[in-house]
C-alpha positions as CSV (number, residue, x, y, z in Angstrom):
1,M,-8.6,-2.4,-12.9
2,S,-11.2,-1.6,-16.3
3,H,-14.6,-1.2,-15.6
4,S,-16.0,-2.6,-18.8
5,K,-17.6,-5.9,-18.9
6,P,-15.8,-9.4,-18.9
7,T,-16.6,-11.8,-21.5
8,S,-18.3,-14.7,-20.7
9,P,-16.4,-17.6,-19.6
10,A,-13.9,-18.7,-21.9
11,V,-14.0,-22.0,-23.7
12,Q,-11.0,-23.1,-25.3
13,A,-9.9,-26.2,-26.4
14,V,-7.4,-27.9,-24.5
15,A,-4.4,-29.8,-26.0
16,S,-2.1,-29.9,-23.4
17,P,0.1,-33.3,-23.8
18,Q,1.5,-33.2,-19.9
19,F,0.2,-31.8,-16.6
20,Q,-0.8,-27.9,-16.4
21,S,-2.0,-26.5,-12.5
22,Y,-5.5,-25.1,-12.8
23,L,-4.1,-22.6,-10.6
24,N,-0.8,-21.7,-12.3
25,N,-2.3,-20.4,-16.2
26,D,-2.0,-16.9,-15.2
27,G,1.5,-15.8,-16.5
28,I,2.2,-14.6,-13.2
29,D,5.4,-17.1,-13.4
30,E,6.3,-15.4,-16.7
31,L,6.2,-11.6,-15.4
32,T,9.8,-9.7,-15.1
33,P,9.7,-7.7,-11.9
34,I,10.0,-4.1,-12.4
35,S,12.9,-2.3,-11.6
36,R,13.6,1.4,-10.6
37,K,15.3,3.4,-13.0
38,H,16.6,6.2,-9.9
39,R,17.9,5.9,-6.8
40,V,14.8,6.3,-3.8
41,S,16.3,7.7,-0.6
42,N,16.2,5.6,2.0
43,L,15.8,9.0,4.4
44,S,12.9,9.1,6.3
45,L,10.3,10.8,5.0
46,S,10.0,13.3,8.2
47,D,14.2,14.1,7.6
48,L,14.3,14.2,3.9
49,N,12.2,13.8,1.3
50,Q,12.8,14.4,-2.2
51,W,11.0,17.6,-2.8
52,Q,13.2,19.9,-4.9
53,N,10.7,21.6,-6.5
54,G,10.7,24.2,-4.3
55,L,14.1,26.1,-4.3
56,T,13.8,26.0,-8.5
57,K,10.4,27.6,-8.2
58,L,11.3,30.2,-5.5
59,S,14.4,31.2,-7.7
60,S,11.7,32.7,-10.3
61,S,9.0,33.9,-7.6
62,T,8.4,37.5,-8.4
63,S,6.3,37.7,-4.9
64,L,9.1,38.3,-2.8
65,S,10.1,41.4,-1.5
66,N,12.6,43.2,0.7
67,S,10.7,42.7,4.2
68,S,12.0,40.1,6.3
69,N,8.3,38.3,6.6
70,N,8.6,37.5,3.4
71,L,12.6,36.1,3.8
72,K,11.3,34.2,6.5
73,K,8.9,32.7,4.0
74,A,11.3,31.9,1.3
75,D,13.9,30.8,4.6
76,S,11.6,28.2,4.5
77,L,10.8,27.5,1.1
78,V,13.8,26.9,0.9
79,K,14.2,24.4,3.4
80,L,11.4,22.3,1.6
81,S,13.5,21.9,-1.4
82,R,14.5,18.3,0.1
83,N,17.9,17.7,-1.6
84,S,20.5,16.0,1.1
85,S,23.6,17.5,-0.5
86,I,22.9,21.5,0.6
87,I,21.6,20.5,4.1
88,R,24.3,20.2,6.4
89,R,24.2,17.2,9.0
90,K,26.5,16.5,11.4
91,K,28.4,12.7,11.4
92,K,26.0,10.4,13.4
93,T,27.2,6.7,14.1
94,V,23.0,6.0,15.0
95,I,20.0,7.7,14.3
96,D,17.5,7.8,17.0
97,H,15.4,11.0,16.6
98,P,11.3,10.3,16.0
99,R,10.7,9.6,12.3
100,V,8.4,8.3,9.6
101,A,10.2,5.4,7.5
102,S,10.7,5.9,4.2
103,Y,10.4,1.7,3.7
104,A,7.0,0.2,4.5
105,F,5.4,-2.9,5.5
106,C,3.2,-5.9,4.0
107,F,1.8,-8.7,6.3
108,D,-0.2,-11.9,5.6
109,I,-2.2,-12.4,8.2
110,D,-3.1,-15.9,8.2
111,G,0.3,-18.3,9.5
112,V,2.1,-14.7,10.1
113,I,-0.2,-13.3,12.7
114,L,-2.8,-15.4,13.6
115,R,-2.5,-19.2,13.5
116,G,-6.3,-20.3,13.2
117,P,-8.0,-18.8,16.5
118,E,-5.0,-17.9,18.0
119,T,-2.5,-15.0,18.1
120,I,1.0,-15.9,17.4
121,P,2.9,-14.6,20.2
122,E,5.1,-12.7,18.4
123,A,2.8,-11.0,16.4
124,A,1.9,-8.1,19.2
125,P,5.4,-7.2,19.8
126,A,6.5,-7.1,16.2
127,L,3.7,-4.7,15.5
128,R,4.5,-2.4,18.1
129,M,8.1,-2.0,17.4
130,L,6.9,-1.1,14.4
131,N,4.7,1.7,16.1
132,G,7.9,3.4,17.1
133,E,8.4,1.0,20.0
134,N,12.0,0.6,18.8
135,K,15.7,1.9,20.3
136,Y,15.9,3.7,16.6
137,N,12.6,6.1,17.4
138,I,11.2,5.5,13.7
139,T,7.1,4.3,13.1
140,V,7.3,2.2,10.0
141,P,3.8,2.7,7.8
142,T,2.5,-1.3,7.4
143,I,-0.9,-2.7,6.1
144,F,-1.8,-6.1,5.6
145,V,-2.7,-8.3,2.5
146,T,-3.9,-11.0,3.1
147,N,-6.2,-13.9,1.4
148,G,-9.0,-14.2,3.9
149,G,-12.0,-12.8,3.9
150,G,-15.7,-13.6,4.5
151,K,-16.2,-10.5,6.9
152,P,-16.2,-6.6,6.5
153,E,-12.9,-4.6,6.6
154,S,-13.6,-2.9,9.9
155,A,-14.4,-6.7,12.0
156,R,-10.8,-7.5,10.8
157,S,-9.2,-4.5,12.1
158,D,-11.0,-4.3,15.3
159,D,-10.2,-8.0,15.7
160,L,-6.3,-7.5,15.1
161,S,-6.3,-3.9,17.2
162,K,-8.0,-6.3,20.2
163,R,-5.3,-9.3,19.6
164,L,-2.4,-6.9,19.5
165,G,-2.9,-4.3,21.5
166,V,-2.2,-1.6,18.7
167,K,-5.1,0.5,16.9
168,I,-5.7,-1.4,13.3
169,T,-8.4,0.5,11.1
170,P,-10.1,-0.7,8.0
171,E,-7.9,1.2,5.8
172,Q,-4.9,-1.0,6.7
173,I,-6.7,-4.0,5.4
174,I,-6.9,-5.7,1.8
175,Q,-9.1,-9.2,2.1
176,G,-9.2,-11.4,-1.0
177,H,-12.1,-9.5,-2.0
178,T,-11.6,-6.0,-0.9
179,P,-10.3,-5.0,-4.5
180,M,-13.7,-6.6,-6.0
181,K,-15.0,-3.0,-4.8
182,D,-13.8,-2.0,-8.3
183,L,-16.8,-4.1,-9.7
184,V,-19.6,-2.3,-8.3
185,G,-21.3,-0.4,-11.4
186,V,-19.5,-3.2,-13.9
187,Y,-22.5,-5.9,-12.9
188,K,-26.2,-5.4,-11.5
189,N,-26.8,-8.9,-10.1
190,V,-24.4,-11.0,-8.4
191,L,-23.9,-13.9,-6.8
192,V,-22.1,-14.0,-3.6
193,V,-20.4,-17.5,-2.4
194,G,-18.6,-18.2,1.1
195,G,-19.2,-17.8,4.4
196,V,-21.3,-18.0,7.7
197,G,-24.8,-16.6,6.8
198,N,-25.3,-12.8,5.2
199,V,-22.1,-12.2,6.3
200,C,-20.6,-12.1,2.9
201,R,-24.2,-11.1,1.2
202,N,-23.3,-7.9,3.6
203,V,-19.8,-7.2,2.9
204,A,-20.7,-7.0,-1.4
205,E,-24.2,-4.9,-0.5
206,S,-21.6,-2.5,1.8
207,Y,-19.0,-1.6,-1.4
208,G,-22.3,-1.0,-3.3
209,F,-23.3,-3.8,-4.9
210,E,-27.2,-3.3,-6.0
211,H,-28.4,-6.9,-6.3
212,V,-27.1,-9.1,-4.1
213,Y,-28.3,-13.3,-3.9
214,T,-26.6,-16.1,-2.0
215,P,-26.8,-19.7,-2.5
216,L,-29.3,-20.4,0.3
217,D,-31.2,-17.7,-1.9
218,I,-32.0,-20.1,-4.6
219,L,-31.9,-23.5,-1.9
220,K,-34.8,-21.8,-0.3
221,W,-36.3,-20.7,-4.8
222,N,-35.8,-24.5,-5.1
223,P,-34.5,-26.8,-2.3
224,A,-34.3,-30.0,-5.3
225,V,-31.1,-27.6,-6.7
226,T,-29.4,-29.6,-4.1
227,P,-30.7,-32.7,-2.6
228,Y,-28.3,-33.1,-0.2
229,H,-28.9,-30.5,2.3
230,D,-32.2,-29.1,4.3
231,L,-32.0,-25.6,5.2
232,S,-31.7,-24.7,9.0
233,P,-34.1,-22.4,10.9
234,E,-31.0,-19.9,10.3
235,E,-30.8,-20.9,7.0
236,I,-34.2,-20.1,5.9
237,A,-34.0,-17.0,7.8
238,A,-31.2,-15.6,6.5
239,A,-32.5,-16.5,3.0
240,K,-34.4,-14.5,0.7
241,D,-37.7,-15.0,-1.8
242,V,-36.6,-14.7,-5.2
243,D,-37.8,-16.6,-8.3
244,F,-34.6,-17.2,-10.2
245,S,-36.0,-18.4,-12.9
246,K,-36.7,-14.6,-13.8
247,V,-33.3,-13.3,-12.6
248,S,-30.3,-13.3,-14.5
249,I,-26.5,-13.3,-12.8
250,E,-24.1,-11.6,-14.0
251,A,-21.5,-12.7,-12.5
252,I,-20.4,-14.9,-9.6
253,L,-18.2,-14.0,-6.7
254,V,-16.5,-16.2,-4.7
255,F,-16.2,-13.9,-1.6
256,A,-14.6,-17.1,1.2
257,D,-14.1,-20.2,1.8
258,S,-17.1,-22.1,0.8
259,R,-18.6,-24.0,3.9
260,N,-21.0,-26.3,1.6
261,W,-19.1,-27.3,-1.2
262,A,-21.2,-30.0,-2.7
263,A,-24.3,-27.3,-3.2
264,D,-22.2,-24.6,-3.7
265,Q,-20.7,-26.2,-6.7
266,Q,-23.5,-27.6,-7.7
267,I,-25.1,-24.1,-8.2
268,I,-22.2,-22.7,-10.0
269,L,-21.4,-25.0,-12.1
270,E,-25.3,-25.0,-13.4
271,L,-24.7,-21.2,-13.6
272,L,-21.7,-21.4,-15.7
273,L,-23.5,-23.4,-17.9
274,S,-26.6,-21.6,-18.1
275,K,-27.9,-19.0,-20.8
276,N,-27.4,-15.7,-19.6
277,G,-27.2,-17.2,-15.6
278,V,-30.8,-18.0,-15.2
279,M,-31.2,-21.2,-12.9
280,G,-33.1,-24.1,-14.9
281,T,-31.6,-23.1,-18.1
282,E,-28.5,-24.6,-20.6
283,S,-26.1,-23.7,-23.4
284,T,-25.6,-25.6,-25.8
285,T,-22.3,-23.9,-26.7
286,Y,-21.5,-23.1,-22.8
287,D,-20.3,-19.5,-23.5
288,E,-23.2,-18.2,-22.4
289,G,-23.3,-17.9,-18.4
290,P,-22.1,-15.4,-16.0
291,A,-18.4,-14.8,-15.7
292,I,-16.6,-16.2,-12.2
293,Y,-14.5,-14.1,-9.7
294,F,-12.3,-16.0,-6.9
295,A,-10.9,-13.7,-4.0
296,H,-8.2,-15.9,-3.5
297,S,-6.8,-18.8,-5.4
298,D,-5.1,-20.7,-1.7
299,F,-4.9,-24.0,-2.1
300,I,-4.1,-24.8,1.8
301,W,-3.6,-22.3,4.4
302,A,-2.9,-23.4,8.1
303,T,-5.4,-23.7,11.1
304,N,-4.8,-24.9,14.8
305,Y,-4.4,-28.2,13.0
306,K,-1.0,-30.2,12.6
307,L,-1.5,-30.4,8.8
308,S,-3.0,-27.3,6.6
309,R,-6.5,-27.5,5.3
310,Y,-7.6,-27.0,1.5
311,G,-8.6,-23.7,1.2
312,M,-10.6,-21.5,-1.7
313,G,-7.5,-22.6,-4.9
314,A,-9.0,-26.3,-4.4
315,L,-12.7,-25.4,-5.1
316,Q,-11.6,-23.3,-8.0
317,V,-10.0,-26.4,-9.3
318,S,-12.4,-28.6,-8.3
319,I,-14.8,-26.5,-10.1
320,A,-12.2,-26.0,-13.2
321,A,-11.8,-29.8,-13.3
322,L,-16.0,-30.8,-13.1
323,Y,-15.8,-27.8,-15.9
324,R,-13.5,-29.3,-17.7
325,E,-14.7,-32.6,-17.6
326,H,-18.5,-31.8,-18.6
327,T,-17.5,-29.6,-21.7
328,G,-14.0,-30.1,-22.8
329,H,-12.8,-26.7,-22.6
330,E,-11.4,-24.9,-20.2
331,L,-13.2,-22.3,-17.2
332,K,-12.0,-19.1,-17.8
333,V,-11.6,-17.9,-13.9
334,N,-10.9,-13.8,-13.1
335,R,-8.2,-14.4,-9.8
336,F,-7.9,-11.4,-6.8
337,G,-5.8,-12.3,-3.8
338,K,-2.2,-12.8,-4.0
339,P,0.0,-13.0,-6.1
340,Q,-2.3,-11.5,-8.7
341,K,-1.1,-8.7,-10.8
342,G,-4.8,-6.8,-9.6
343,T,-4.5,-7.4,-5.9
344,F,-0.6,-6.3,-6.4
345,K,-1.9,-2.8,-7.6
346,F,-4.0,-2.4,-5.3
347,A,-2.0,-2.6,-2.4
348,N,0.2,0.2,-4.0
349,K,-2.8,2.4,-3.9
350,V,-3.7,1.3,-0.2
351,L,0.0,1.4,1.0
352,T,0.4,5.3,-0.9
353,H,-2.6,6.1,0.9
354,W,-1.4,5.2,4.3
355,R,1.9,6.0,3.9
356,Q,0.7,10.0,3.6
357,G,-1.4,9.5,6.3
358,V,1.1,8.0,8.7
359,L,3.2,11.3,7.6
360,D,1.0,13.6,8.2
361,Q,-0.2,12.4,11.7
362,H,3.9,12.7,12.3
363,L,3.8,16.1,11.0
364,K,2.8,18.6,13.9
365,K,5.4,19.7,16.5
366,L,8.7,19.8,14.3
367,S,12.1,21.2,14.0
368,I,12.1,24.3,12.5
369,N,15.3,23.2,10.3
370,D,12.7,20.0,9.3
371,P,12.1,20.5,5.3
372,N,8.5,19.9,6.2
373,S,8.3,22.7,8.9
374,H,5.8,24.4,6.9
375,E,2.7,21.7,7.9
376,A,3.6,22.0,11.4
377,D,1.8,23.9,14.1
378,I,4.6,24.3,16.5
379,L,7.9,24.6,15.2
380,I,11.4,23.9,17.7
381,N,14.1,26.3,17.1
382,E,17.9,24.8,17.4
383,D,17.9,26.1,21.0
384,G,14.3,23.8,21.7
385,D,12.1,27.3,21.9
386,E,8.7,26.1,20.7
387,I,7.7,29.0,18.4
388,I,3.8,29.4,16.7
389,N,4.5,28.5,12.5
390,Q,3.4,32.0,11.6
391,S,3.3,31.2,7.3
392,K,2.1,27.1,7.7
393,L,2.0,27.0,4.0
394,E,-0.4,24.1,2.4
395,T,-0.4,23.0,-0.7
396,Y,-0.1,18.9,-1.8
397,D,0.8,17.5,-4.7
398,S,1.1,13.7,-4.9
399,E,0.8,10.7,-6.9
400,S,1.7,7.0,-7.1
401,D,4.7,5.9,-9.0
402,E,5.2,5.1,-12.7
403,D,3.2,2.4,-12.9
404,S,0.4,2.4,-11.0
405,A,0.0,6.6,-11.8
406,A,-2.6,6.1,-14.2
407,E,-4.7,4.1,-11.1
408,I,-3.7,6.2,-8.6
409,E,-4.4,10.6,-8.3
410,I,-3.9,12.4,-5.2
411,K,-4.6,16.1,-5.0
412,E,-4.6,18.2,-2.1
413,P,-2.7,22.0,-1.5
414,L,0.4,22.5,0.8
415,A,2.9,24.9,-0.5
416,R,2.3,28.2,-1.7
417,V,4.6,31.5,-2.7
418,G,2.0,34.5,-2.8
419,N,-1.1,34.0,-4.5
420,E,-0.1,32.5,-7.9
421,D,3.8,30.8,-7.4
422,K,2.9,26.8,-6.2
423,I,5.4,24.8,-4.7
424,K,4.4,21.3,-6.0
425,L,5.8,18.5,-3.6
426,E,5.6,14.4,-4.1
427,L,5.9,11.7,-2.0
428,P,8.2,9.6,-3.2
429,P,7.8,5.9,-3.1
430,A,8.7,3.6,-0.4
431,S,12.1,2.6,-0.7
432,T,11.2,-0.8,0.0
433,V,8.6,-2.7,1.1
434,Y,8.8,-5.6,3.2
435,F,6.2,-8.6,2.5
436,V,6.4,-11.3,5.2
437,G,4.4,-14.9,4.5
438,D,4.1,-17.8,5.1
439,T,2.9,-19.7,1.6
440,P,5.5,-19.7,-1.0
441,E,3.4,-20.5,-4.2
442,S,0.8,-17.2,-2.7
443,D,2.9,-14.6,-0.3
444,I,6.3,-15.4,-1.9
445,R,4.9,-15.3,-5.1
446,F,3.1,-11.9,-5.0
447,A,6.1,-10.4,-3.6
448,N,8.8,-11.5,-6.0
449,S,6.7,-11.1,-9.1
450,H,5.8,-7.9,-9.3
451,D,8.3,-4.7,-8.0
452,A,12.3,-5.4,-7.2
453,S,11.6,-3.1,-4.9
454,W,9.6,-5.6,-2.9
455,H,11.2,-7.9,-0.3
456,S,9.7,-10.7,0.7
457,I,10.4,-12.9,4.0
458,L,9.3,-16.1,4.9
459,V,8.7,-17.5,8.2
460,K,8.0,-20.9,9.7
461,T,4.9,-20.1,11.2
462,G,2.4,-21.1,9.2
463,V,2.1,-23.0,5.8
464,Y,5.7,-23.3,5.3
465,K,7.5,-26.5,7.2
466,A,11.3,-25.9,8.0
467,G,13.8,-28.3,6.0
468,T,11.5,-28.3,2.6
469,V,12.6,-26.5,-0.2
470,P,10.1,-23.5,-1.0
471,K,9.0,-23.8,-4.8
472,Y,9.4,-19.6,-4.8
473,A,12.3,-18.6,-2.3
474,P,12.4,-16.0,-0.4
475,K,15.3,-13.0,-0.5
476,H,15.0,-13.5,3.4
477,T,14.1,-16.7,5.8
478,C,12.6,-16.5,9.9
479,E,11.2,-18.0,12.6
480,N,8.6,-16.0,13.3
481,V,6.8,-11.9,12.5
482,L,9.3,-10.2,15.2
483,E,12.5,-11.6,13.6
484,A,11.4,-10.5,10.3
485,V,10.5,-7.0,11.8
486,E,13.8,-7.2,13.5
487,Y,15.8,-7.6,10.6
488,A,14.2,-5.3,8.5
489,I,14.7,-2.6,10.6
490,E,18.4,-3.8,11.3
491,R,19.0,-3.2,7.4
492,E,17.2,-0.3,7.0
493,H,19.0,1.3,10.0
494,Q,21.8,0.5,7.9
495,K,20.8,1.7,4.9
496,E,19.6,5.5,6.1
497,L,22.4,5.8,8.5
498,A,25.3,5.3,5.4
499,E,22.9,7.8,2.9
500,W,22.6,10.3,6.4
501,N,26.6,10.5,6.7
502,E,27.4,10.2,2.6
503,T,26.4,14.3,3.4
504,V,27.5,15.5,6.5
505,D,29.4,18.7,7.8
506,D,32.8,19.1,6.2
507,D,35.9,21.5,8.7
508,D,37.3,21.4,5.2
509,D,33.9,22.4,3.0
510,K,32.0,25.0,5.3
511,G,31.7,27.5,2.7
512,S,30.5,26.0,0.1
513,R,27.8,24.8,1.4
514,I,24.1,26.8,2.7
515,N,24.0,27.1,6.9
516,F,19.9,27.0,6.6
517,A,20.6,29.2,10.0
518,D,22.2,31.9,8.6
519,L,19.7,32.6,6.6
520,M,16.9,33.4,8.9
521,M,15.9,36.9,9.4
522,T,14.5,37.5,13.4
523,P,14.5,40.9,15.5
524,S,17.1,39.7,17.2
525,D,19.6,39.2,14.7
526,T,22.2,41.5,14.4
527,A,24.3,43.2,11.6
528,K,26.7,40.0,10.4
529,P,29.7,40.1,7.8
530,E,28.3,39.1,5.0
531,K,29.0,35.6,4.0
532,V,30.2,34.6,0.2
533,V,28.1,31.6,-1.3
534,Q,29.8,29.5,-3.9
535,K,27.7,28.6,-6.5
536,E,29.4,24.8,-7.7
537,T,26.6,22.7,-9.5
538,I,23.3,22.9,-11.7
539,V,19.5,22.1,-10.8
540,R,18.8,18.8,-12.7
541,K,15.2,18.4,-13.5
542,T,13.6,15.5,-12.1
543,R,9.7,13.6,-13.4
544,P,7.6,13.7,-10.8
545,L,7.3,10.4,-8.6
546,V,11.1,10.1,-9.8
547,V,13.6,10.5,-7.4
548,T,17.3,11.2,-9.0
549,E,20.8,11.0,-7.1
550,H,21.6,13.3,-5.2
551,E,23.6,16.4,-5.8
552,E,24.6,19.9,-4.7
553,L,22.0,22.6,-6.1
554,E,23.1,26.2,-7.0
555,V,21.8,29.1,-4.4
556,P,19.1,30.8,-6.3
557,T,20.1,34.6,-7.8
558,L,16.9,35.7,-6.5
559,L,17.4,34.7,-2.6
560,S,21.0,35.4,-2.6
561,Q,20.1,39.2,-3.7
562,E,17.3,39.2,-1.3
563,I,19.6,38.3,1.5
564,A,22.5,40.6,0.5
565,K,19.6,43.4,0.8
566,V,18.6,43.3,4.4
567,K,21.6,41.0,6.0
568,D,23.3,43.9,8.0
569,V,19.9,45.5,8.1
570,K,19.5,46.2,12.1
571,V,15.7,45.3,13.5
572,D,14.9,47.4,16.5
573,K,12.9,45.6,19.1
574,P,9.6,46.8,19.6
């Protein structure tokens, strides 16, 4: 998102002879979802990341010597080349060892996890299933993208944790106003609308906004601004003493649903029509007021009442209609929330961080043949023995996928050869992102509009009513969130299993591939006849964060020479 200051509310003559929704003028329906040009592996992140730099870099390293320790290090680094076709596997009919999924989940909250104050019964078992309590023992990275707001992300995560019986962190929560963090530094004086008391003010201040005001502050300054509302003692206590005839409001941020439509609309419209955002002034050109931002545009939303209720999108329609009626021009609105592109990019950024965190948490005790074994504290050999990882190399270089690379840069250390030669390992994008929502106009539209790898699932526990035809068609429809999770896990397991078995060990082809167990040198090894390793293919170079189709890799010449030198050397036990 750009940090340059947006222009004031635009004023454009409206010359449309037919009705056009105030909420459908953002061009989202004209977007073409991005399609990936390269294959992304369905194998779990902790089984086979597509990290190939290790093998290529190793072949040109000058830091290897004849010592068995360096050869062990070299052997470990070879295992880091995450290319399925050079790693020998046994055929499987089910994959059920603990691991981290290559795919991910995003959930709406209202109508999917909650319905008003009530928790939807299927939500808790669905989240437990994604946390690894499933027959495949797979953990699926999960975040929540809701158009709701009006409270800190930490309060939302704490509430969900208690309701669902699983740990949800603030880093997994994206509310409608969460992306407004990026406006900090752009505006100094902001009016925050919505929520109860000072909750939204506190959230905005926690984001870093310098001067945050609310409609209650304005009503306390001059109650005549909206003559039909008398402030309660609680509201007076929450309001600040400010002279708004001397304050220039630079932006209006609608964080949450209005609790007082009449008062909030009166104040918002006065500011939009003002000179430089000063209360009590009026612009003759209608283009001198502050910019206005809405956390989302949901027209209706589901509560525990039998019919849907009007939401922030309805308030937006009302303000835009009044503005047009007053000025004859269209109000320029800045929108966040689903299905907006800004929120989609923000969600991708959050999901990238969270997937990396889940992977890091998983990689503590791993098989010695695991491509990520360098990060483990304890390595498990083929006999089941646990040994200390003596090399534990560190270095990491991660970036976002092509669409959001300009916005996300994560660089941390993960694997090093010698003092200068570095192995750069890249977290691949999610193979599929399943988005579960209950509102076709925001949730399904959001999942369908931006990236073809996102898989939209519509549930029938919220706004959508069974038997109706949704305006935006999902890729799959389920009764509830648990059914959606079961559907996705089964679908992904079939894809993972098919890819796993693409490169299974073939008895007729044992001599053409590397068995990494044969390369491991330990004091207990005895001399064995040297094996001939046949070269079959060439390493294909890949761009960062782009995953190519699997190909067999050439055995590095230097590594072959080092193995030949020490393969038959006997090492005396101490």
